[in-house]
TORVODREN-684069 format. One line per field, with one value per residue (C-alpha): y, z, x. Coordinates in Angstrom, 3 decimals. Each point is the difference from the previous one (the first is absolute). Example, Ala and Ser with C-alpha at 12.3 -4.5 7.8 and 13.67 -1.06 7.14 Angstrom:
v = [-4.500,3.440]
w = [7.800,-0.660]
u = [12.300,1.370]
***
This chain:
v = [0.000,3.404,2.776,3.621,2.137,3.099,-1.887,-1.440,3.548,0.560,-2.472,0.712,2.949,-1.400,3.143,-0.324,-3.411,-0.679,-2.936,-1.814,0.436,-1.260,-2.993,-0.733,0.090,-2.189,-2.570,-0.096,-0.565,-3.021,1.541,-0.178,2.817,-1.627,3.027,3.786,1.261,3.652,1.171,2.911,-1.906,2.790,2.504,3.684,3.132,-1.211,2.681,0.640,1.678,1.708,-0.432,3.491,-0.749,-3.229,0.148,-2.494,-0.251,1.595,-2.819,-3.094,-1.529,-1.813,2.888,3.025,3.220,1.089,3.197,-1.051,2.093,-1.629,2.732,2.109,3.519,-1.210,-3.186,-2.635,-1.710,-3.781,-2.321,-2.960,-3.120,-1.203,-0.266,1.170,3.280,3.073,3.619,0.752,-3.180,-0.177,-2.451,-1.157,1.668,-1.006,3.252,0.323,-1.469,-2.303,-3.666,-2.856,-3.657,-1.793,3.156,1.425,3.688,2.473,2.324,2.796,-1.447,0.683,-2.251,0.474,3.558,1.015,0.698,-2.208,1.154,-2.962,-2.987,-0.559,-3.337,-3.124,-1.923,-2.751,2.548,1.075,-3.525,-1.598,-3.541,-0.237,-2.638,2.453,2.920,0.600,-0.938,3.627,0.888,-3.234,1.824,3.606,2.606,0.292,2.818,1.167,-0.417,3.295,3.447,0.255,3.001,0.093,-0.355,-2.097,-3.233,-2.666,-2.765,1.256,-0.143,-3.463,-1.419,-0.753,1.391,-3.087,-3.102,-3.368,-2.641,-3.551,-2.256,-3.641,-1.323,-3.425,-1.799,0.733,3.803,0.597,3.087,1.818,-0.575,3.413,3.578,0.100,-3.258,1.298,3.282,-1.978,-1.839,3.123,1.825,-2.776,0.133,3.799,0.171,2.226,-0.408,-0.284,2.370,-2.073,1.213,0.899,-0.453,1.987,-1.431,2.150,-2.205,0.722,-0.729,-3.469,-3.042,-2.743,-2.625,1.183,-0.365,-3.319,-3.054,-2.073,-3.707,-2.202,-3.789,-0.776,2.322,-2.117,0.885,3.621,1.353,3.436,1.409,3.618,1.826,3.802,1.702,3.215,1.645,3.026,-0.680,1.624,-2.336,2.022,0.277,-0.015,3.098,0.099,-0.599,-3.259,-1.149,0.824,-2.121,-2.960,0.154,0.253,-3.209,-1.743,0.274,1.489,2.651,-0.870,2.228,1.812,-2.726,-2.897,2.034,0.714,-3.717,-0.579,2.993,-1.331,-3.449,1.531,2.234,-2.475,-3.312,-0.765,-1.174,1.615,-0.534,2.347,-1.592,1.978,-0.016,0.371,-2.971,-2.452,-1.359,0.003,1.683,-3.072,-1.101,-3.660,-1.277,-3.756,-2.797,-0.434,-2.898,-2.632,1.027,3.455,2.636,3.733,2.579,1.927,3.542,-1.296,-1.251,-3.631,-2.561,-1.921,-3.445,-0.145,-2.782,-0.456,1.029,3.561,2.800,2.337,3.178,-0.357,2.160,-2.783,-2.111,0.364,0.836,3.637,-0.407,-2.657,0.957,1.595,-0.550,1.854,1.607,-0.970,1.722,0.409,2.262,1.937,3.753,1.904,3.542,-0.056,-1.261,2.257,-2.250,-2.620,-2.645,0.177,-3.360,-0.208,-3.548,-2.439,-3.365,-3.225,0.062,-3.734,0.175,2.970,-1.801,-2.999,2.201,1.737,-3.333,-1.417,3.060,1.326,3.446,1.845,3.573,2.528,-0.779,-3.778,0.365,1.926,-2.348,-2.985,1.525,1.432,3.444,2.128,-0.908,2.844,2.630,-1.368,2.381,2.951,-0.771,-0.028,3.355,1.428,-1.144,1.269,3.426,0.256,-0.963,2.740,2.481,-0.943,-1.413,2.074,-3.067,-0.091,-2.749,-1.995,-0.123,-3.064,-3.090,-3.198,-2.672,-3.534,0.268,-3.179,1.229,-1.146,3.409,-1.334,1.147,-2.662,0.393,-1.454,-0.178,1.167,-1.063,2.492,-2.693,-2.244,2.906,0.909,-3.645,-0.513,3.181,-0.072,3.485,1.667,2.277,1.786,0.197,3.607,-0.823,-2.864,2.017,2.908,-2.284,-1.537,3.458,1.115,-2.995,1.202,-3.268,0.527,-1.679,-0.487,-0.680,-3.397,-1.568,-1.879,2.661,1.222,-1.053,1.285,0.510,-0.716,2.257,-1.659,1.763,-2.372,-3.505,-1.306,0.367,-2.739,-1.400,1.320,-0.520,2.197,2.871,-0.744,0.360,3.339,1.299,-1.259,1.658,3.332,-0.002,-0.536,-3.196,1.949,0.866,-3.594,-1.098,-2.952,-2.662,-3.509,-2.759,0.294,-1.145,0.687,2.805,2.653,-0.663,2.535,1.536,1.666,3.741,1.478,0.612,-3.595,-1.254,2.170,-1.145,-3.630,0.670,1.697,-2.902,-2.530,1.949,0.335,-3.645,-1.116,2.151,-1.968,2.132,-1.329,1.944,1.159,1.056,2.117,1.971,3.442,1.079,0.945,2.594,3.406,-1.043,-2.881,2.319,3.033,-0.849,-0.725,1.934,2.162,3.491,1.673,-1.789,2.046,-1.603,-3.496,-1.500,-0.853,-2.128,1.498,-3.299,-2.270,-3.609,0.145,2.281,-2.211,0.607,3.651,1.630,-0.704,-0.547,2.675,-2.266,-3.731,-0.033,-0.555,-3.019,-1.603,0.720,-1.651,-3.059,-0.185,0.313,-2.815,-2.217,0.932,-0.872,-3.468,-0.358,0.877,2.481,0.160,1.449,2.142,1.227,2.317,1.355,1.719,1.594,3.185,2.796,3.010,3.641,3.135,3.670,0.889,-1.419,0.319,-3.460,1.214,0.134,-3.277,-0.896,-0.610,-3.671,-0.706,-3.209,-0.553,-2.712,-0.653,-2.544,-0.878,-2.212,-1.325,-2.596,-1.987,0.788,-2.682,-3.042,-2.659,-2.479,-2.091,3.061,1.316,3.319,2.238,3.357,2.030,2.310,3.564,3.284,-1.000,-3.151,2.070,2.608,-2.737,-1.392,3.411,0.381,-3.465,0.735,3.219,-1.929,-2.598,2.786,1.809,3.138,-0.434,2.836,2.505,-1.324,2.033,-0.352,3.028,-0.310,1.231,-0.256,-1.741,-0.046,-3.166,-1.081,-0.133,3.524,-1.208,-2.893,1.343,1.343,1.544,-1.762,2.423,-0.900,2.650,2.557,-0.959,-1.472,-3.699,-1.313,-0.975,-2.807,-0.052,-1.823,0.250,2.101,-2.312,1.580,-0.605,-3.536,-0.657,1.005,-2.906,-2.367,0.044,0.615,1.107,0.452,1.546,1.235,1.712,1.532,1.290,1.823,-2.569,2.450,2.434,-2.879,-1.366,3.203,0.117,-3.664,-1.197,-3.316,-1.937,-2.039,1.450,-2.095,1.128,-2.190,-1.345,2.499,-1.042,2.172,-0.133,2.467,1.839,0.356,2.851,0.446,3.388,0.805,3.447,1.976,2.229,1.836,-2.417,1.791,-0.853,-3.111,-2.859,0.757,3.543,-1.340,-2.681,2.545,2.153,-3.053,-1.152,3.495,0.559,-3.577,0.362,-2.915,-1.894,-0.459,-3.148,-0.774,1.609,-2.035,1.176,-2.523,1.707,2.570,0.966,2.473,0.323,-0.172,1.889,2.146,3.529,0.464,0.425,-1.771,-3.461,-2.171,-1.540,-2.325,-0.809,-2.449,1.462,-2.097,1.532,-1.621,1.006,-2.485,0.920,-0.238,-0.973,2.812,1.139,1.077,3.522,0.024,-1.095,2.267,3.049,-0.719,-1.157,3.198,2.053,-1.905,0.702,3.702,0.303,-1.697,2.439,3.062,-0.903,-1.921,0.850,-3.604,-0.883,-3.174,-2.068,-0.476]
w = [0.000,-1.013,2.463,-1.071,2.873,-1.369,-0.331,3.523,1.329,-0.990,2.646,2.721,1.259,-0.544,-1.147,2.975,-1.248,-3.100,-2.275,1.302,3.593,-0.866,-1.746,3.036,2.378,-2.264,-0.329,3.740,0.606,-2.314,-3.348,-1.963,-2.380,-2.665,-2.047,0.061,-3.561,-0.471,-2.997,-0.447,-1.480,0.251,-1.938,0.369,-1.871,-1.598,-0.084,-1.643,-3.403,-2.170,-3.750,-1.416,-3.591,-1.896,-3.554,-2.417,0.070,-3.216,-0.679,1.533,-0.743,3.314,2.254,1.272,1.471,3.101,2.020,3.572,3.075,2.968,2.513,-0.850,-1.410,-3.582,-1.660,-0.943,-3.355,0.005,-2.983,0.448,-2.118,1.582,-2.371,2.568,1.008,-0.788,0.798,3.241,1.804,3.595,0.109,2.281,-1.023,1.044,-0.039,-0.860,2.940,1.018,0.744,-1.051,1.124,-0.817,0.857,-3.416,-0.001,-2.260,-1.905,-2.432,-3.500,-3.701,-1.991,-3.762,0.512,2.557,3.631,2.533,3.637,1.741,-0.662,0.038,1.768,-0.275,3.108,-0.876,-0.064,3.501,1.343,-0.466,-1.337,-3.476,1.105,2.507,-2.380,-1.388,-3.680,-0.875,1.220,-0.898,-2.930,-0.044,2.738,3.005,-0.093,3.235,-0.329,1.789,0.164,2.219,0.959,-2.092,2.067,2.733,1.096,-2.417,2.443,2.388,-2.733,-1.121,3.536,-0.636,3.424,1.510,1.632,-0.424,2.717,-1.356,2.625,0.054,1.586,1.483,-1.203,3.222,-0.250,-2.760,1.906,-1.151,-3.667,0.074,0.866,2.744,1.524,-0.010,1.523,2.864,0.486,-0.031,2.167,2.599,0.018,0.366,2.219,-2.489,-1.236,-3.772,-1.861,-2.452,-3.127,0.400,-3.422,-0.780,-2.513,-1.621,-1.808,-2.938,-0.211,-1.455,2.244,-0.406,0.595,-3.169,-2.083,1.157,2.090,1.865,0.794,1.632,-0.282,2.974,2.962,0.978,-3.275,0.064,3.457,-1.498,-3.450,-0.557,-3.257,-0.279,-3.216,-1.168,-3.188,-2.192,0.301,-2.130,-0.534,-0.127,1.406,3.802,1.814,0.533,3.777,-0.561,-2.726,2.215,2.852,-2.238,-1.610,3.423,0.915,-3.203,-1.917,-3.480,-0.419,-2.631,0.321,2.794,0.752,-0.094,1.925,2.747,0.534,0.254,2.309,2.407,-0.213,1.293,2.527,1.579,-1.107,-1.523,-3.626,-2.174,-3.602,-2.382,-2.702,-2.968,0.992,-3.567,-1.205,2.722,-2.117,2.765,3.230,2.048,1.898,0.955,1.923,-0.406,-0.619,-3.642,-1.999,-1.063,-3.343,0.075,-1.806,0.335,-1.311,2.744,-0.154,-1.357,-3.095,0.903,-0.189,3.265,0.363,3.428,2.383,2.845,2.435,-1.366,1.169,-2.691,-0.226,-2.658,-1.550,0.809,-2.897,-1.016,2.086,-0.066,2.533,1.719,3.565,1.990,-2.756,-3.248,-1.859,-3.392,-3.250,-1.108,2.936,0.234,0.669,-3.106,-1.351,-0.940,3.368,1.619,2.767,2.221,2.444,2.870,1.638,3.649,1.321,2.476,-1.492,1.621,-0.065,-0.689,-3.068,-1.372,0.672,-2.002,-2.963,0.099,0.035,-2.872,-2.279,0.896,0.478,3.073,0.620,2.827,0.577,0.187,2.387,2.443,-0.270,0.590,3.174,1.205,-0.303,2.687,-0.477,2.283,-2.413,-3.314,-0.116,1.039,-2.785,-2.570,1.310,-0.256,-3.632,-0.937,1.534,-1.924,-3.253,0.588,0.757,-2.691,-2.755,0.455,0.771,1.675,2.552,0.172,3.425,2.102,-0.553,-1.393,2.118,1.381,3.531,1.951,1.928,3.534,1.650,3.535,1.459,1.244,3.711,1.510,3.707,0.895,3.330,1.390,2.054,-3.036,-2.125,2.487,0.446,-3.763,-0.556,3.181,0.873,2.785,-2.061,1.856,-0.892,-1.090,-2.352,-1.695,-0.194,-1.612,-2.642,-0.869,-0.238,-2.336,-2.191,0.032,1.576,2.116,3.411,3.391,3.267,1.637,3.208,-1.924,-2.521,-2.991,-2.345,-3.413,-3.051,-3.054,-2.966,-3.344,-1.594,1.938,-1.154,1.260,3.648,1.416,3.228,3.114,-1.109,-3.047,2.337,2.112,-3.139,-0.779,3.478,-0.273,-3.330,0.941,3.383,-1.916,-0.372,1.070,3.281,0.930,2.514,-0.698,2.586,0.775,2.100,3.766,1.375,-3.323,0.050,-2.668,-2.546,-0.652,-3.336,-1.913,-0.370,-3.479,0.402,1.011,-2.999,-2.358,1.581,-0.495,-3.555,-0.760,1.426,-1.983,-3.218,0.349,1.055,-3.006,-2.217,1.141,2.821,3.442,3.148,2.088,3.651,1.100,3.051,0.546,1.453,-2.146,-0.220,-1.607,-2.217,-1.599,-0.863,-1.055,-3.701,-0.507,2.721,-1.629,-0.680,1.866,3.248,1.499,3.416,1.224,2.646,2.685,3.066,3.387,1.341,-2.916,0.723,-2.536,-2.603,-2.791,1.358,1.021,-2.196,-1.146,-3.731,-2.267,-3.071,-0.659,-2.976,1.840,1.828,-3.224,-1.677,2.944,-0.436,-3.738,0.749,2.525,-2.693,-2.680,2.221,0.223,-3.837,-0.188,-2.876,-0.729,2.827,0.472,3.464,1.509,3.461,1.494,3.205,1.996,-0.580,2.247,-1.068,1.949,-0.891,3.026,1.474,3.631,1.604,2.184,-2.996,-0.986,-3.705,-2.336,-0.731,-3.608,-1.863,-3.125,-2.636,-1.798,-2.441,-1.384,-3.012,-1.714,-2.573,-2.206,0.211,-2.353,-1.488,-2.470,-0.333,-2.669,-2.214,1.061,1.012,2.864,1.135,2.359,2.591,-1.324,0.843,-1.673,2.081,3.181,-1.444,-1.086,3.536,1.332,-2.653,0.714,3.720,-0.616,-2.103,2.733,2.507,-2.438,-0.227,-3.484,-1.407,2.322,-0.600,-1.928,-0.630,-0.390,-1.203,2.751,1.460,3.373,2.605,-0.216,-3.248,-3.660,-1.434,-3.198,1.365,2.742,0.415,2.763,0.731,0.429,1.228,-0.438,-0.417,3.299,0.277,0.827,-0.601,-2.844,-2.281,-1.326,-0.667,2.830,-0.976,-1.095,2.551,2.845,-1.215,-0.052,3.676,0.716,-2.326,-2.433,-3.719,-1.678,2.612,-0.357,2.926,0.884,3.249,0.624,2.793,0.648,1.547,-2.930,-2.460,1.646,1.283,-2.645,-0.822,-0.082,1.493,-1.856,-3.182,-2.980,-3.008,-3.480,-2.391,-3.091,-2.820,-2.231,-2.878,-1.940,0.540,-2.667,0.237,-1.521,0.075,0.112,-0.491,1.196,-0.537,3.018,1.729,1.903,3.266,-0.343,2.033,-0.952,3.138,-1.195,-3.354,1.617,2.334,-2.956,-1.908,2.935,0.629,-3.592,-0.672,2.292,1.073,-3.278,0.607,2.080,-0.180,-1.000,-0.409,-0.895,-2.369,-1.750,0.581,-2.741,-0.047,-2.657,-3.758,-2.056,2.997,0.723,2.801,3.326,-1.231,0.671,-1.213,2.467,-1.085,1.913,-0.558,0.833,0.617,-0.389,1.409,0.792,2.427,-1.243,-3.774,-2.930,-0.969,-3.586,-1.731,-0.093,3.805,0.555,-2.687,1.579,3.441,-1.418,-2.009,3.101,1.857,-2.774,-0.061,3.766,-0.078,-2.656,1.837,3.512,-0.535,-3.551,-1.107,-3.678,-1.640,-1.270,-3.750]
u = [0.000,1.356,-0.882,0.411,1.283,-1.761,-3.273,0.353,0.274,-3.634,-1.133,2.562,2.001,3.498,1.812,2.366,1.180,2.062,-0.870,3.077,-1.166,-3.487,1.582,2.157,-2.967,-2.138,2.774,0.622,-3.709,-0.146,-1.023,3.238,0.843,2.130,1.106,-0.352,-0.525,0.934,-2.027,2.398,2.918,2.545,-2.117,0.879,-0.974,-3.263,-2.702,-3.348,0.260,-2.618,0.520,-0.583,0.983,0.644,1.345,1.494,3.796,1.322,2.467,-1.634,-3.393,-0.276,1.044,-1.898,1.333,-1.920,0.018,-0.732,-0.826,1.761,-0.725,3.045,0.242,0.269,-1.309,2.557,0.325,-0.243,0.270,-2.359,-0.507,-3.272,-2.943,-2.526,1.708,-2.073,-0.722,-1.828,1.032,1.228,2.885,2.843,3.268,3.507,1.939,3.685,1.939,-2.847,0.589,-2.261,0.002,3.218,2.002,-0.819,0.950,-1.781,2.323,-0.470,0.189,-0.454,-2.298,0.289,1.179,-2.681,0.897,-1.813,0.012,-1.556,-2.191,-3.752,-0.415,-2.088,-1.036,2.488,2.823,-1.073,0.390,-3.421,-0.020,-1.481,-2.522,-1.507,-0.428,-3.490,-0.361,-0.682,3.520,1.787,1.611,1.118,0.199,-2.295,-2.547,-1.622,-3.785,-0.618,1.546,3.083,2.113,3.214,3.156,-1.618,1.643,-1.231,0.895,-2.677,-2.647,1.100,0.317,3.676,0.877,-1.629,1.469,-1.694,0.259,-0.061,-1.564,1.070,-3.190,-0.501,-3.174,-1.901,0.294,-2.535,-1.184,3.134,-0.845,-1.683,0.832,-2.641,1.234,3.579,-1.214,-1.571,3.299,2.182,-2.541,0.173,3.795,0.111,-3.114,-1.807,-3.549,-0.361,-2.324,-2.017,-1.826,-3.676,-1.625,-3.127,-2.439,-2.693,-2.502,-2.247,-3.733,0.550,0.083,2.586,-2.695,-1.787,3.158,1.470,-0.780,2.589,-0.220,2.639,-0.230,2.259,0.502,3.015,1.719,-1.169,-0.829,-0.671,-0.669,-1.025,-0.733,0.025,-1.117,1.737,-1.259,0.878,3.731,2.691,2.938,3.202,3.486,0.280,1.244,3.751,-0.159,-1.852,2.387,2.983,-1.317,-0.698,3.449,1.673,-1.845,1.111,-3.306,-0.324,-2.738,-2.635,-3.087,-1.784,-2.578,2.485,2.572,-2.550,-0.649,3.755,0.381,-2.652,1.586,3.235,-1.727,-2.446,1.469,-3.413,-0.002,-2.681,-1.022,-1.803,-2.190,-1.260,-3.668,-1.280,2.068,-0.995,-2.796,-2.605,-1.039,0.819,3.099,0.219,3.022,0.397,2.463,0.994,-1.295,2.478,1.533,-1.567,2.090,0.612,2.482,1.812,1.405,3.315,-1.909,0.648,-2.781,-0.315,-1.533,-1.654,-0.924,-2.454,2.754,-0.046,-2.264,-1.350,-2.071,-2.677,-2.689,-2.444,1.140,3.676,3.102,1.133,2.838,2.067,-0.888,2.787,2.574,-0.723,-2.887,-1.302,0.942,-3.631,-0.925,3.273,-0.113,1.142,0.100,-3.689,-1.240,-2.613,-1.328,1.621,-1.091,2.468,0.581,1.112,0.072,1.460,0.957,1.167,3.823,0.405,-2.277,1.976,3.280,-1.167,-0.964,3.384,1.806,-2.040,0.165,3.450,-1.560,1.202,-1.052,0.074,-3.676,0.419,2.948,-2.166,-2.964,2.280,1.433,-3.316,-1.581,-1.629,-3.651,-1.083,1.339,-1.252,-2.971,2.145,2.482,-2.830,-1.267,3.519,0.343,-3.462,0.686,3.296,-1.723,-2.539,2.790,2.525,-2.202,-3.183,-2.113,-3.415,-0.545,-3.196,-1.597,0.751,2.096,-1.457,1.636,0.019,1.340,0.732,3.052,0.641,0.216,0.359,3.295,2.387,0.735,3.174,0.802,3.512,1.504,2.496,1.720,0.463,1.208,2.743,0.964,0.329,2.016,2.047,-1.245,-1.967,-2.241,-2.785,-3.688,0.502,2.873,-1.832,-3.229,1.856,1.543,-3.375,-1.595,2.825,-0.836,-3.628,-1.186,-3.176,0.352,-1.595,1.807,-0.457,1.273,2.719,0.890,-2.005,-2.734,1.157,-2.221,2.136,-0.922,-0.738,2.978,2.275,-0.984,3.364,-1.066,-2.231,1.496,1.677,3.606,-0.713,-0.830,3.075,2.100,-1.691,0.809,3.592,0.757,-1.635,1.721,3.233,1.980,3.086,-1.725,-0.782,2.652,2.259,-0.725,1.251,-1.494,0.567,3.371,1.726,2.560,-0.416,2.776,2.693,0.836,2.787,0.245,0.136,3.747,0.601,-1.960,2.043,3.274,-0.966,-1.100,3.335,1.961,-2.020,0.495,3.776,0.376,-2.060,2.239,3.038,1.425,0.874,-0.763,2.936,-0.191,2.953,1.054,-1.456,3.357,2.999,2.782,0.113,2.899,-1.938,-2.867,2.023,0.232,-3.729,-1.792,-2.719,1.286,-2.882,0.954,2.820,0.213,0.745,-2.244,2.561,-0.621,0.731,1.366,1.028,0.957,2.846,1.499,-1.444,-3.518,0.214,-2.656,-3.527,-0.276,-1.480,-0.128,-0.245,2.385,3.346,-1.405,-1.208,3.335,1.714,-2.245,0.792,3.696,-0.278,-1.570,2.515,2.928,-1.498,-0.276,-3.695,0.011,-3.715,-2.048,-3.103,-0.969,-2.588,-0.689,-3.046,1.182,0.275,2.484,0.550,0.247,0.762,0.375,2.177,3.201,-1.169,-0.327,-2.860,-2.329,-1.636,0.471,-2.937,-0.506,-0.979,-0.779,2.122,-0.045,3.280,1.383,3.435,0.751,3.116,1.033,-2.387,-3.696,-1.328,1.712,-1.178,2.885,-1.701,-0.568,3.412,-1.584,1.016,-1.333,2.125,-1.475,-0.255,-1.682,-3.263,-0.293,0.174,-2.359,-2.426,-0.076,-0.989,-2.684,-1.361,-0.067,-1.928,-2.505,-0.379,-0.694,-2.352,2.127,1.478,-2.134,1.707,3.537,2.593,3.735,2.277,3.563,2.308,3.488,-0.165,2.715,2.089,-1.671,1.065,-0.506,-1.725,-2.043,-2.211,-3.515,-2.038,-3.310,-2.899,-3.494,-2.701,2.780,1.709,3.482,-0.348,3.525,2.307,1.135,3.559,3.246,2.515,2.985,2.859,2.341,-2.464,-0.679,3.748,0.215,-2.349,1.909,-2.894,-0.288,-3.232,-2.770,-3.470,-2.056,-3.249,-1.202,-3.516,-1.792,-2.728,-2.452,0.235,-0.315,-3.157,-1.586,-2.738,-0.338,-3.595,0.975,-2.703,-0.094,-1.844,-0.902,-0.890,-1.980,1.704,-0.745,-2.901,1.188,3.292,2.812,1.999,3.800,1.968,3.792,1.623,3.724,1.079,3.184,0.699,2.789,2.232,-0.874,-3.698,-0.751,-2.300,-2.002,-0.750,-1.174,-2.146,-1.621,-1.088,-1.238,-2.123,-1.368,-1.089,-1.072,-3.004,-2.174,0.467,3.740,0.411,3.725,3.309,3.167,3.506,1.569,2.926,2.746,2.435,2.901,2.629,0.166,-2.617,-0.953,1.153,2.476,-1.732,-3.153,-1.386,-2.859,-2.467,-2.806,-3.178,-2.815,-3.420,-3.095,-3.477,-3.140,-3.581,-1.636,-3.497,0.321,2.210,2.357,0.259,3.194,-1.453,-0.410,3.606,1.472,-1.659,1.484,3.343,0.424,-0.729,2.731,2.515,-0.916,0.397,3.406,1.139,-1.344,1.169,3.247,1.050,-0.382,-0.131,-1.175,2.906,-0.293]
***
């Protein structure tokens, strides 16, 4: 079910809650919101325009030159190729500088010699799916059906400033298959009473009983059938507000009468059907089971062979609709319709389900009948539709409703025991708390000695026994507020803190990558640290009473201890080693021993020798800078901080001047990765050694700490390679940052795969090649989509970093 936030606001005062907050509260109360659809897909700068003049382009048969008032001092000239553009129209205009879905930027252009300062848009260009656009606007530009002030925000008029909540409903929550049902649910959560529509019906002198008779063969199949007659209708396009609401809910507008039945379906959850009264063939409606082998043609122009398991609406003789599933083609509302018979009924869900299974026809109406509709509101829904037809189609309503009413209107009453409720939930809720929750749900109740006697409204067919009400109380009270309890005599178990979880996850990652954990002394000497102590740490952390000279200071870095461990291994002919340590270091900004140092948690690693070896293939890979860097990147991904991770080339104390980088997280210094300077390595009797050291708290400060999964893409991606010639001082990271910024949401991955310096390139220049992957999770991309974004990336690289495409 798609719920428009703007539409929901008509029933509830929720202006103080964002769509995301409403979605969060619904999900926490048991009605899961699967997706939030922002109808404004990055659109900016689209306004209402008034076409003042529209003339044929002098040099192009299929183009027209328009003078358009967009609310500015002077009209703008726009060249348009739509067939339906014309003088006097009010249209959506994307001005120069505007952005359309897909990060498409509107620029000033020349089309066959004529300047064009913007674009007159179709609904598809504004982000609507083609299948939802009315046939009258399926091709060409969109034209507002009424006068609008030029320069106003077109998104407001087109409801593109809306957010749609997609509910992932369980089968029992059929009450939320409507706007009113969802309003009741949100109102209960927020403790606000919904304001429901109050339709007013003004009838003509005619009586419905004189125009039609209704007969139902089986009240079990059809507990209620009502027929309302509306005459003198004018079939035309629906007003824009109605079309907008239908499109937001995923329904294509057709005509005012058909749109009204769909609108009420969404609003009340009550399926309706409008028959062309003059084409019914009689003044009789008979609801019965089909005869074996009986045939009818449905609205999709398919002939259906029916059986005795199917329920049909007939004109007394032949079927005119497959009840609850689809109407017949012979009685369809069309442009010449002037009178309709409006059907509002309640059908047996199992009978409808059988018809759906046999015919393969599934509709919004059949889905609701299968799950169960609110039989108490069926008449109100018909009144609402009739009043809208009178208002929007000029119809006159015949007095009364010809009906067959065999509904069981007795309200179901369920006894709720307070003692049992608290025992089931492990709570101690008071009478007042439970009573308040039931009142918020709009459940009438009376107090009893054991708890409450609750009258369950017909809109909630999923509630029938006491445990159903206990669940309602639990979810409205808040699952998060229900205490965690264990049986008596069992101690409440302990748990890990977030920091402990992240430490364990880091250890597991590095161990799985092939590193061994080292545990070293926290005490050292100033001389051992001198060559690699971070430059910003001026003072040693000396002990007041050291046990020995070798253990006289607290360490400020883990690197010397790991180098000592590698040296110990190398002296024993172990040349390939990879170690890590997650331990405390101690920093101070003063030399006074009376001041306590700051204890920090660091994570460091040191690697030497062979990283990978395949003796059979006679392959060996030695440890290098990119192995150490890759470990840091993998760790950041494991901790869910890779998006905030950056590397900056830098000279680091004690490290190789050309093979070192600072590690930044969210712009903060988090450590470094580098090769140990050969002179320092020699002091430890080592050769080529690579290290990294990270401030663990900075690295994990903004980690979410949870696992997030993305579904496998349903649509194919498109890869494009790009080779750039840039100044040798421009880093690959700078290029990648620009590519990601300009690539927008379609750009899913960027990979560096080639670096070239030398022959055929100017001095001081280098060539860097990237592979770019484009993907839209909601549709198949076209080459035109990708080319538009790809060209923007190339232009930005040229403008910002002076990059040129390598020929």
